[in-house]
C-alpha positions as a Markdown table, in Angstrom:
| # | Residue | x | y | z |
|---|---|---|---|---|
| 1 | Met | -27.8 | 30.8 | -68.4 |
| 2 | Ile | -29.8 | 33.2 | -66.3 |
| 3 | Cys | -33.0 | 32.0 | -64.6 |
| 4 | Lys | -36.0 | 33.9 | -65.7 |
| 5 | Val | -37.5 | 33.9 | -62.2 |
| 6 | Cys | -34.6 | 34.5 | -59.7 |
| 7 | Lys | -32.5 | 36.4 | -62.4 |
| 8 | Glu | -29.4 | 34.5 | -61.2 |
| 9 | Glu | -26.9 | 32.8 | -63.5 |
| 10 | Lys | -27.0 | 29.1 | -62.9 |
| 11 | Pro | -24.6 | 26.5 | -64.4 |
| 12 | Ile | -27.3 | 24.3 | -66.0 |
| 13 | Ile | -30.7 | 25.5 | -67.1 |
| 14 | Ser | -32.6 | 24.0 | -70.1 |
| 15 | Lys | -33.7 | 26.6 | -72.7 |
| 16 | Ile | -37.1 | 24.9 | -72.9 |
| 17 | Leu | -37.9 | 25.7 | -69.2 |
| 18 | Glu | -35.8 | 28.8 | -68.7 |
| 19 | Val | -36.0 | 28.4 | -64.9 |
| 20 | Cys | -33.6 | 26.8 | -62.4 |
| 21 | Leu | -34.2 | 23.9 | -60.1 |
| 22 | Asp | -34.3 | 26.0 | -57.0 |
| 23 | Cys | -37.0 | 28.2 | -58.3 |
| 24 | Leu | -39.0 | 25.2 | -59.5 |
| 25 | Arg | -38.9 | 23.8 | -56.0 |
| 26 | Asn | -39.4 | 27.0 | -54.1 |
| 27 | Phe | -41.7 | 29.2 | -56.3 |
| 28 | Pro | -44.4 | 27.0 | -58.0 |
| 29 | Glu | -46.6 | 29.9 | -58.8 |
| 30 | Lys | -43.8 | 32.1 | -60.3 |
| 31 | Thr | -42.5 | 29.2 | -62.4 |
| 32 | Lys | -46.0 | 28.1 | -63.6 |
| 33 | Pro | -46.1 | 30.3 | -66.8 |
| 34 | Phe | -42.7 | 29.0 | -67.9 |
| 35 | Ile | -43.8 | 25.4 | -67.3 |
| 36 | Glu | -47.0 | 25.9 | -69.3 |
| 37 | Lys | -45.1 | 27.6 | -72.2 |
| 38 | Ala | -42.6 | 24.7 | -72.3 |
| 39 | His | -45.3 | 22.0 | -72.6 |
| 40 | Gln | -47.3 | 24.0 | -75.1 |
| 41 | Glu | -44.2 | 24.2 | -77.3 |
| 42 | Ser | -43.4 | 20.5 | -76.9 |
| 43 | Arg | -47.0 | 19.3 | -77.8 |
| 44 | Lys | -47.8 | 21.7 | -80.5 |
| 45 | Pro | -45.9 | 19.9 | -83.3 |
| 46 | Phe | -47.9 | 16.8 | -82.6 |
| 47 | Lys | -51.3 | 18.6 | -82.1 |
| 48 | Leu | -51.7 | 17.1 | -78.6 |
| 49 | Pro | -53.1 | 18.9 | -75.5 |
| 50 | Pro | -50.4 | 20.6 | -73.5 |
| 51 | Phe | -51.9 | 19.3 | -70.2 |
| 52 | Pro | -54.6 | 16.7 | -69.3 |
| 53 | Pro | -57.9 | 18.4 | -70.2 |
| 54 | Ser | -60.4 | 19.0 | -67.4 |
| 55 | Ala | -63.5 | 20.5 | -69.2 |
| 56 | Glu | -66.4 | 20.9 | -66.9 |
| 57 | Lys | -68.8 | 19.3 | -69.4 |
| 58 | Gly | -66.2 | 17.0 | -70.9 |
| 59 | Ile | -66.4 | 13.2 | -71.0 |
| 60 | Lys | -64.2 | 11.5 | -68.4 |
| 61 | Cys | -61.8 | 8.9 | -69.6 |
| 62 | Lys | -60.9 | 6.4 | -66.8 |
| 63 | Ile | -58.2 | 4.4 | -68.6 |
| 64 | Cys | -55.1 | 6.0 | -66.9 |
| 65 | Gly | -54.5 | 8.1 | -63.8 |
| 66 | Asn | -54.9 | 11.4 | -65.7 |
| 67 | Glu | -58.7 | 10.8 | -65.9 |
| 68 | Cys | -59.0 | 13.5 | -68.6 |
| 69 | Lys | -62.4 | 15.3 | -69.0 |
| 70 | Ile | -62.3 | 15.6 | -72.8 |
| 71 | Pro | -64.4 | 18.4 | -74.4 |
| 72 | Glu | -66.4 | 17.9 | -77.6 |
| 73 | Asn | -64.2 | 17.3 | -80.7 |
| 74 | His | -61.0 | 17.2 | -78.7 |
| 75 | Phe | -58.5 | 14.5 | -77.8 |
| 76 | Gly | -57.4 | 13.4 | -74.3 |
| 77 | Phe | -53.8 | 14.1 | -73.2 |
| 78 | Cys | -52.5 | 10.8 | -74.6 |
| 79 | Gly | -54.0 | 11.5 | -78.0 |
| 80 | Leu | -55.8 | 8.2 | -78.3 |
| 81 | Arg | -59.4 | 9.0 | -77.5 |
| 82 | Lys | -61.6 | 11.8 | -78.9 |
| 83 | Asn | -64.9 | 13.1 | -77.8 |
| 84 | Ile | -67.2 | 12.8 | -80.8 |
| 85 | Lys | -70.8 | 13.7 | -80.2 |
| 86 | Gly | -70.7 | 12.7 | -76.6 |
| 87 | Arg | -68.8 | 9.4 | -77.1 |
| 88 | Leu | -65.2 | 8.6 | -76.6 |
| 89 | Ile | -63.8 | 7.1 | -79.8 |
| 90 | Gly | -60.4 | 5.3 | -79.7 |
| 91 | Pro | -58.6 | 2.0 | -79.1 |
| 92 | Thr | -60.2 | -0.6 | -76.9 |
| 93 | Tyr | -59.1 | -3.9 | -75.4 |
| 94 | Lys | -59.4 | -5.5 | -78.9 |
| 95 | Lys | -56.9 | -3.3 | -80.7 |
| 96 | Ala | -54.1 | -0.9 | -79.8 |
| 97 | Lys | -51.6 | 1.5 | -81.4 |
| 98 | Val | -48.6 | -0.7 | -80.8 |
| 99 | Ser | -45.6 | -2.4 | -82.3 |
| 100 | Trp | -43.3 | -5.2 | -81.1 |
| 101 | Tyr | -40.1 | -7.1 | -81.8 |
| 102 | Leu | -38.2 | -10.1 | -80.5 |
| 103 | Asp | -35.3 | -9.1 | -78.3 |
| 104 | Pro | -32.7 | -11.8 | -77.4 |
| 105 | Leu | -32.2 | -12.4 | -73.7 |
| 106 | Pro | -30.5 | -11.3 | -71.6 |
| 107 | Thr | -31.6 | -7.9 | -73.0 |
| 108 | Asn | -30.8 | -4.3 | -72.1 |
| 109 | Cys | -33.6 | -4.0 | -69.7 |
| 110 | Val | -33.7 | -1.6 | -66.7 |
| 111 | Ala | -34.5 | -4.6 | -64.5 |
| 112 | Asp | -32.0 | -7.1 | -66.1 |
| 113 | Trp | -29.7 | -7.0 | -63.1 |
| 114 | Val | -32.3 | -8.5 | -60.8 |
| 115 | Cys | -34.9 | -10.2 | -63.0 |
| 116 | Pro | -35.2 | -13.9 | -64.0 |
| 117 | Ala | -34.1 | -13.3 | -67.6 |
| 118 | Gly | -30.8 | -11.7 | -66.5 |
| 119 | Thr | -30.0 | -13.6 | -63.3 |
| 120 | Gly | -32.0 | -16.9 | -63.3 |
| 121 | Cys | -33.7 | -15.9 | -60.0 |
| 122 | Gly | -36.9 | -18.0 | -59.5 |
| 123 | Tyr | -35.4 | -21.0 | -61.3 |
| 124 | Pro | -37.0 | -23.4 | -62.2 |
| 125 | Glu | -40.5 | -22.0 | -61.6 |
| 126 | Phe | -40.0 | -18.6 | -63.3 |
| 127 | Ala | -36.8 | -19.0 | -65.2 |
| 128 | Tyr | -35.6 | -21.5 | -67.9 |
| 129 | Lys | -32.0 | -21.4 | -66.6 |
| 130 | Pro | -30.2 | -20.8 | -63.2 |
| 131 | Gly | -28.4 | -18.0 | -64.9 |
| 132 | Ala | -29.0 | -15.6 | -67.8 |
| 133 | Glu | -31.5 | -17.0 | -70.3 |
| 134 | Tyr | -29.3 | -17.1 | -73.4 |
| 135 | Gly | -31.2 | -18.6 | -76.3 |
| 136 | Tyr | -34.6 | -17.2 | -75.3 |
| 137 | Tyr | -36.4 | -14.0 | -76.2 |
| 138 | Asn | -38.3 | -11.1 | -74.8 |
| 139 | Leu | -41.3 | -9.9 | -76.8 |
| 140 | Ala | -40.8 | -6.1 | -76.4 |
| 141 | Val | -44.2 | -4.4 | -76.9 |
| 142 | Phe | -44.0 | -0.7 | -77.6 |
| 143 | Phe | -47.1 | 1.4 | -77.1 |
| 144 | His | -47.5 | 4.4 | -79.4 |
| 145 | Ala | -48.9 | 6.8 | -76.7 |
| 146 | Cys | -48.0 | 8.1 | -73.3 |
| 147 | Ser | -49.8 | 9.6 | -70.2 |
| 148 | Leu | -46.9 | 12.0 | -69.6 |
| 149 | Asp | -45.0 | 14.6 | -71.7 |
| 150 | Cys | -41.4 | 14.2 | -70.6 |
| 151 | Leu | -39.3 | 17.1 | -72.1 |
| 152 | Phe | -36.3 | 14.7 | -72.1 |
| 153 | Cys | -38.2 | 11.7 | -73.7 |
| 154 | Gln | -35.8 | 9.1 | -75.2 |
| 155 | Asn | -38.5 | 7.7 | -77.4 |
| 156 | Trp | -40.3 | 10.9 | -78.4 |
| 157 | His | -40.7 | 9.7 | -82.0 |
| 158 | Phe | -43.7 | 7.6 | -81.0 |
| 159 | Arg | -45.8 | 10.8 | -81.0 |
| 160 | Asp | -45.8 | 10.8 | -84.7 |
| 161 | Leu | -47.6 | 7.4 | -84.5 |
| 162 | Thr | -50.1 | 8.3 | -81.8 |
| 163 | Leu | -52.6 | 10.0 | -84.1 |
| 164 | Arg | -52.2 | 7.6 | -87.1 |
| 165 | Pro | -55.1 | 5.2 | -87.7 |
| 166 | Glu | -53.0 | 2.0 | -87.8 |
| 167 | Thr | -53.8 | -0.5 | -85.0 |
| 168 | Lys | -52.9 | -4.1 | -84.2 |
| 169 | Ser | -55.2 | -6.8 | -82.8 |
| 170 | Ile | -54.8 | -9.3 | -80.0 |
| 171 | Glu | -54.6 | -12.0 | -82.7 |
| 172 | Asp | -51.7 | -10.2 | -84.3 |
| 173 | Phe | -50.0 | -10.1 | -80.9 |
| 174 | Leu | -50.5 | -13.8 | -80.1 |
| 175 | Asn | -49.1 | -14.7 | -83.5 |
| 176 | Ala | -45.9 | -12.8 | -82.6 |
| 177 | Leu | -45.2 | -15.2 | -79.7 |
| 178 | Thr | -42.8 | -18.0 | -80.5 |
| 179 | Pro | -41.9 | -21.0 | -78.3 |
| 180 | Lys | -38.7 | -19.3 | -77.4 |
| 181 | Val | -40.4 | -16.2 | -75.9 |
| 182 | Ala | -39.7 | -16.3 | -72.1 |
| 183 | Cys | -41.1 | -12.9 | -71.2 |
| 184 | Ile | -43.3 | -10.1 | -72.5 |
| 185 | Cys | -42.4 | -6.5 | -71.6 |
| 186 | Tyr | -44.8 | -3.6 | -72.2 |
| 187 | Phe | -43.2 | -0.2 | -72.5 |
| 188 | Gly | -43.3 | 2.8 | -74.8 |
| 189 | Gly | -44.6 | 5.5 | -74.7 |
| 190 | Asp | -46.3 | 3.9 | -71.8 |
| 191 | Pro | -48.7 | 1.0 | -71.3 |
| 192 | Ser | -50.9 | 3.0 | -69.0 |
| 193 | Pro | -53.2 | 4.6 | -71.7 |
| 194 | Gln | -53.8 | 1.2 | -73.4 |
| 195 | Leu | -54.0 | -1.1 | -70.4 |
| 196 | Pro | -57.2 | -2.8 | -71.4 |
| 197 | Phe | -55.4 | -4.2 | -74.5 |
| 198 | Ala | -52.3 | -5.2 | -72.5 |
| 199 | Ile | -54.3 | -7.0 | -69.8 |
| 200 | Lys | -56.4 | -8.9 | -72.3 |
| 201 | Ala | -53.5 | -9.8 | -74.5 |
| 202 | Ser | -51.5 | -11.0 | -71.4 |
| 203 | Glu | -54.5 | -13.2 | -70.2 |
| 204 | Glu | -54.8 | -14.8 | -73.7 |
| 205 | Ala | -51.0 | -15.4 | -73.9 |
| 206 | Leu | -50.9 | -17.1 | -70.5 |
| 207 | Lys | -53.8 | -19.3 | -71.4 |
| 208 | Asn | -51.9 | -20.5 | -74.5 |
| 209 | Lys | -48.5 | -20.9 | -72.9 |
| 210 | Lys | -49.1 | -24.7 | -72.1 |
| 211 | Asn | -47.2 | -24.8 | -68.8 |
| 212 | Lys | -44.2 | -23.0 | -70.3 |
| 213 | Ile | -42.6 | -20.0 | -68.6 |
| 214 | Leu | -44.0 | -16.7 | -69.8 |
| 215 | Arg | -43.3 | -13.7 | -67.6 |
| 216 | Ile | -45.5 | -10.6 | -67.9 |
| 217 | Cys | -43.4 | -7.4 | -67.2 |
| 218 | Trp | -44.0 | -3.7 | -67.4 |
| 219 | Glu | -41.8 | -0.6 | -67.8 |
| 220 | Thr | -44.1 | 2.3 | -66.8 |
| 221 | Asn | -44.3 | 5.8 | -65.5 |
| 222 | Gly | -46.8 | 4.3 | -63.0 |
| 223 | Leu | -49.7 | 6.6 | -63.9 |
| 224 | Met | -52.3 | 3.8 | -64.0 |
| 225 | Asn | -55.9 | 3.4 | -63.1 |
| 226 | Lys | -55.9 | 1.8 | -59.6 |
| 227 | Asn | -58.4 | -0.9 | -60.6 |
| 228 | Met | -56.4 | -1.9 | -63.7 |
| 229 | Leu | -53.2 | -1.7 | -61.7 |
| 230 | Lys | -54.6 | -4.6 | -59.5 |
| 231 | Lys | -54.8 | -6.7 | -62.6 |
| 232 | Val | -51.3 | -5.7 | -63.7 |
| 233 | Ile | -50.0 | -6.9 | -60.3 |
| 234 | Glu | -51.9 | -10.2 | -60.5 |
| 235 | Leu | -50.5 | -10.9 | -64.0 |
| 236 | Ser | -46.9 | -10.2 | -63.0 |
| 237 | Leu | -47.2 | -12.1 | -59.7 |
| 238 | Ile | -48.5 | -15.4 | -61.2 |
| 239 | Ser | -46.1 | -15.3 | -64.2 |
| 240 | Gly | -42.9 | -14.3 | -62.4 |
| 241 | Gly | -42.8 | -10.9 | -64.1 |
| 242 | Cys | -41.8 | -7.5 | -62.6 |
| 243 | Ile | -43.3 | -4.0 | -62.6 |
| 244 | Lys | -40.7 | -1.3 | -63.1 |
| 245 | Phe | -41.7 | 2.3 | -62.2 |
| 246 | Asp | -39.7 | 5.1 | -63.6 |
| 247 | Leu | -39.9 | 7.7 | -60.7 |
| 248 | Lys | -39.0 | 10.9 | -62.5 |
| 249 | Ala | -38.8 | 13.3 | -59.5 |
| 250 | Trp | -39.9 | 13.7 | -55.9 |
| 251 | Asn | -40.8 | 17.4 | -55.8 |
| 252 | Glu | -44.3 | 17.8 | -57.3 |
| 253 | Asn | -43.7 | 21.0 | -59.2 |
| 254 | Leu | -40.4 | 19.7 | -60.6 |
| 255 | His | -42.3 | 16.6 | -61.8 |
| 256 | Ile | -44.9 | 18.8 | -63.5 |
| 257 | Ala | -42.2 | 20.9 | -65.1 |
| 258 | Leu | -40.4 | 17.8 | -66.5 |
| 259 | Thr | -43.5 | 15.7 | -67.4 |
| 260 | Gly | -46.5 | 18.0 | -67.5 |
| 261 | Val | -48.3 | 16.0 | -64.8 |
| 262 | Ser | -48.3 | 15.7 | -61.0 |
| 263 | Asn | -46.6 | 12.7 | -59.4 |
| 264 | Lys | -49.1 | 12.2 | -56.6 |
| 265 | Lys | -50.9 | 9.2 | -58.1 |
| 266 | Ile | -47.6 | 7.7 | -59.3 |
| 267 | Leu | -46.2 | 7.6 | -55.8 |
| 268 | Glu | -49.5 | 6.3 | -54.4 |
| 269 | Asn | -49.5 | 3.5 | -57.0 |
| 270 | Phe | -45.9 | 2.6 | -56.3 |
| 271 | Ala | -46.7 | 2.3 | -52.6 |
| 272 | Phe | -49.8 | 0.2 | -53.5 |
| 273 | Val | -47.7 | -2.3 | -55.5 |
| 274 | Ser | -45.1 | -2.5 | -52.7 |
| 275 | Gln | -47.8 | -4.2 | -50.5 |
| 276 | Tyr | -47.7 | -7.3 | -52.7 |
| 277 | Ile | -43.9 | -7.9 | -52.6 |
| 278 | Lys | -44.3 | -10.3 | -49.7 |
| 279 | Met | -46.4 | -12.6 | -51.8 |
| 280 | Arg | -43.4 | -13.5 | -54.0 |
| 281 | Pro | -40.2 | -12.4 | -52.3 |
| 282 | Lys | -37.6 | -14.5 | -54.2 |
| 283 | Val | -38.3 | -12.8 | -57.6 |
| 284 | Pro | -38.6 | -9.0 | -57.4 |
| 285 | Leu | -42.1 | -7.8 | -58.2 |
| 286 | Leu | -41.4 | -4.0 | -57.9 |
| 287 | Ile | -38.4 | -2.2 | -59.3 |
| 288 | Ala | -37.7 | 1.6 | -59.4 |
| 289 | Ser | -35.5 | 3.7 | -61.5 |
| 290 | Thr | -34.7 | 7.4 | -61.8 |
| 291 | Leu | -33.0 | 9.3 | -64.7 |
| 292 | Leu | -30.3 | 11.6 | -63.3 |
| 293 | Ile | -31.0 | 14.7 | -65.4 |
| 294 | Pro | -28.2 | 17.3 | -65.0 |
| 295 | Gly | -29.5 | 20.5 | -63.4 |
| 296 | Tyr | -32.8 | 19.1 | -62.4 |
| 297 | Ile | -32.5 | 15.7 | -60.7 |
| 298 | Asp | -29.9 | 16.1 | -58.0 |
| 299 | Glu | -28.9 | 14.6 | -54.7 |
| 300 | Lys | -31.9 | 16.1 | -52.9 |
| 301 | Glu | -34.3 | 14.4 | -55.2 |
| 302 | Ile | -32.6 | 11.1 | -54.9 |
| 303 | Asn | -32.4 | 11.5 | -51.1 |
| 304 | Glu | -36.2 | 11.9 | -50.9 |
| 305 | Leu | -37.0 | 9.2 | -53.4 |
| 306 | Ser | -34.7 | 6.6 | -51.9 |
| 307 | Lys | -36.1 | 7.3 | -48.4 |
| 308 | Phe | -39.6 | 6.9 | -49.7 |
| 309 | Ile | -38.7 | 3.6 | -51.4 |
| 310 | Ala | -36.7 | 2.3 | -48.3 |
| 311 | Asn | -39.6 | 3.1 | -46.0 |
| 312 | Leu | -41.9 | 0.9 | -48.1 |
| 313 | Asn | -39.4 | -2.0 | -48.4 |
| 314 | Pro | -35.6 | -1.8 | -48.3 |
| 315 | Glu | -35.4 | -4.8 | -50.7 |
| 316 | Ile | -36.9 | -2.9 | -53.6 |
| 317 | Pro | -34.2 | -2.7 | -56.3 |
| 318 | Tyr | -33.4 | 0.9 | -57.4 |
| 319 | Arg | -31.5 | 1.8 | -60.5 |
| 320 | Leu | -30.0 | 5.2 | -61.2 |
| 321 | Leu | -29.8 | 5.9 | -64.9 |
| 322 | Ala | -27.3 | 8.1 | -66.7 |
| 323 | Phe | -28.9 | 10.8 | -68.9 |
| 324 | Tyr | -28.4 | 11.3 | -72.6 |
| 325 | Pro | -29.6 | 14.6 | -74.2 |
| 326 | His | -32.8 | 14.1 | -76.1 |
| 327 | Phe | -36.0 | 15.8 | -77.4 |
| 328 | Tyr | -36.4 | 19.3 | -75.9 |
| 329 | Met | -33.6 | 18.8 | -73.4 |
| 330 | Arg | -30.8 | 18.3 | -75.9 |
| 331 | Asp | -29.0 | 21.3 | -74.5 |
| 332 | Leu | -28.2 | 19.5 | -71.2 |
| 333 | Pro | -24.9 | 17.6 | -70.6 |
| 334 | Leu | -24.4 | 14.0 | -69.8 |
| 335 | Thr | -24.7 | 12.9 | -66.2 |
| 336 | Ser | -21.4 | 13.2 | -64.4 |
| 337 | Lys | -19.7 | 10.3 | -62.6 |
| 338 | Asp | -19.5 | 12.4 | -59.4 |
| 339 | Leu | -23.3 | 13.0 | -59.4 |
| 340 | Ala | -24.1 | 9.3 | -60.1 |
| 341 | Tyr | -21.9 | 8.0 | -57.4 |
| 342 | Arg | -23.0 | 10.6 | -54.8 |
| 343 | Cys | -26.6 | 9.6 | -55.5 |
| 344 | Tyr | -25.7 | 5.9 | -55.3 |
| 345 | Glu | -24.2 | 6.5 | -51.8 |
| 346 | Ile | -27.2 | 8.5 | -50.7 |
| 347 | Ala | -29.6 | 5.7 | -51.7 |
| 348 | Lys | -27.5 | 3.1 | -49.9 |
| 349 | Lys | -27.2 | 5.3 | -46.8 |
| 350 | Asn | -31.0 | 5.6 | -46.7 |
| 351 | Gly | -31.3 | 1.9 | -46.3 |
| 352 | Leu | -31.8 | 0.5 | -49.8 |
| 353 | Lys | -30.1 | -2.8 | -50.1 |
| 354 | Arg | -30.0 | -3.1 | -53.9 |
| 355 | Val | -28.9 | 0.0 | -55.7 |
| 356 | Ser | -27.3 | 0.0 | -59.2 |
| 357 | Ile | -26.1 | 2.6 | -61.7 |
| 358 | Gly | -27.3 | 2.0 | -65.3 |
| 359 | Asn | -26.0 | 3.3 | -68.6 |
| 360 | Ile | -22.5 | 3.7 | -67.1 |
| 361 | His | -21.0 | 4.2 | -70.5 |
| 362 | Leu | -22.8 | 7.5 | -70.7 |
| 363 | Leu | -21.2 | 8.9 | -67.5 |
| 364 | His | -18.5 | 11.5 | -68.0 |
């Protein structure tokens, strides 16, 4: 396909973006119209704003890192809160647009190769067994909204649920916990737009656990409000849980192209969490992953991301994930074995001590 900016034929360019990786890195202003068009197209079917609103007279939402300034009669970027007559109307800490299910342990979690559920690390304080926790469950809590707009989203169907009125209460959540639940994992979508509910629900669950093991874990894009992130860290630290950041890209314009939002606050939040690792070194608190998107996330991105992670703490586990075509990037191929293992070697060379390749069955 020919790039619409440099006019050169490149081996892998997604039709939704129409521009190549080199131009996204080197010519932010020239690629901006194509990025805007892509996110307008991806959001239009769900009637969601293409980018976080920043209306001068809008009401500021402080729930996630986007801090949308929402104009009258409009929704914020996540689609959860609307400015109605000068008030933000939407889910609070009491209710959320969310669903959950019991997932047998050890589960197919991005962190399973280093967490207590998969390895028994932290036994007996934070794990029921010295190995994998067979016979126990993870309560997988899926939030029906997100603070990003990933063009390759694997769970894009949640957008159909974002604007529906159905919600669940903290009481509903607590009733879903059984004696065999060893961990709660918040994911989605993303927990970041509904953190007040997740934090309150976690606090209540830990109060009721009666000295049993109940880890609080998060799979997130990391775009959290800093004050709420402190509470997220506290809940995971005391319970033996982990916080897994999905670091989408290093280059800021590439990140905007792929997700609709800058990665500055995400990287700042990741660095912030890394400061707490020393408080519980035996069970990983912070874990990183990156999806190896053909044509867009290459060796250069992994080189910069892995150097960033290693400079914070070389013990942070880093998982490279194989890509499967989805959503608006269905026209891209699977991740190649060559790319995955080159990126693996780069991350190791940059000093990271724990690097893994996930979804190996998808490599070709």
